[in-house]
N, C-alpha and C positions, 0 to 999 in steps of 0.2 A: 442422514448421511453426514459424515464429518467433513469439516472444511478447515483450511489452514488460516484463513483470514476472515475476520468480521469487522464491522464498522459501527461506531456509535451513532446515535441519531444526530448529534451535533456535527460529526464528520460527514455524514450523508448529506446534511443540509448544505455544508460548504461545498461538497462535490457537485450538488445540483447547481449552486451559484456559479462555480467555476465552469461547469459544462455550458451554462448559458452564455458566459463571457468568452470562452475559448474553444468551444466545440468539444469533440470526443477527447477523453482523458486517458492517461495511463499513470501507473506508479512504478517506481523502482526503489526498493528498500536499500538505502545507502549502507555501505560498510564502513563509513568513517570519512576521513579527509576533512575538508573545510566545513561540512554540514553536520559533523558528528555522525550519528547513525539514524538520521531521520528518514521517514518515508518521503520521497520526492515525487511531486505531482507535476506532470508535463502534459502538453498537448499530445494526443496519441501519435506515436511514431517519431516524436522529436528526440527521444532518447533511444539510441540504437541498442537493440538487444540481439543476441545471437546464441551460438552454441555454448557460450560461457555463462548463460543466464538460465534461470528456471522460472517458468510461469507458475506461481503459487496458487493463484485464484483468478477467476473472471468474476468480478464483483457485480451483482445485480442490484442496482440502487433504484428504488422507486422514484420515478420522475426523470430518470436518465434513460434515454431510448436504447443505448447499447451498453454491453458490459464494459466495466473498467478493468483492464488487465493490471495485475499486481505481480511484479517481477522481483527477483533477487538474484545476485550472482551465485553461480553454482558452488563456488568455494565457500561463500558465507552460508548457503543453504546446508552444506555439510555440517556446519557448526550449530545451526538453528533448526534442523529438521525435526526435532522432538518438541518444537515450540509452536503454540497457537498464538497468532498475532491479532490484536484488535487495534484498528486505526482510530485515533481520536484527534480532536482539534482543541487547542487551548490558546488563550491570549498570549501574545508575545512575538518576538522576532525569531523567525527560524532561518532557514537557508534562503539566500537571495535567489537561488536558481529555481525554487519551487513556486508554483503558480499562486499559492495562498499568501505568500510573503507580503505583497502590497495591501492585503486586507487586515494586517495587524494581528494575524493569528499564525499558528504553525501546526502542522500535522505531527503527531508523535505516535509511537507504538507502545501499547501496553501488552505484556506477554505473560503467558503461563505455560507450564509443561502440558503436552497432550496427554490425555488419559490413555491407558492401555487399549481401551476399546476404540478410541479415535485413531490411534496409531495403526491398529489392525485394519480399520476401514480404509485408511489412507494408503496403505500398502497393497491393497487389492487391485 
């Protein structure tokens, strides 16, 4: 079954660490502003989502007891709906609002176009 979001092993390890420190997590893919277009990690429920957001994936991370919701604004999703996202983590300073910032790393998105088969599976 196709999915819209995957996670690298390094990003999964950081998510496990952040889960231990902060409890349940969520992501919101930023559309710009002060943080560029980074995936932002928050304690679950700290970033308010609503009708103007799309839940792209509920990430099942080994060692994390609950799924991690990955959200994007509906307007941004319209532009990115043909894209598969992979969450990665790299050394460096990212957004000060995201939970990984004090760890000296930042989450980032690596992307590719969805295949025709993936698009068909995701629209069912």
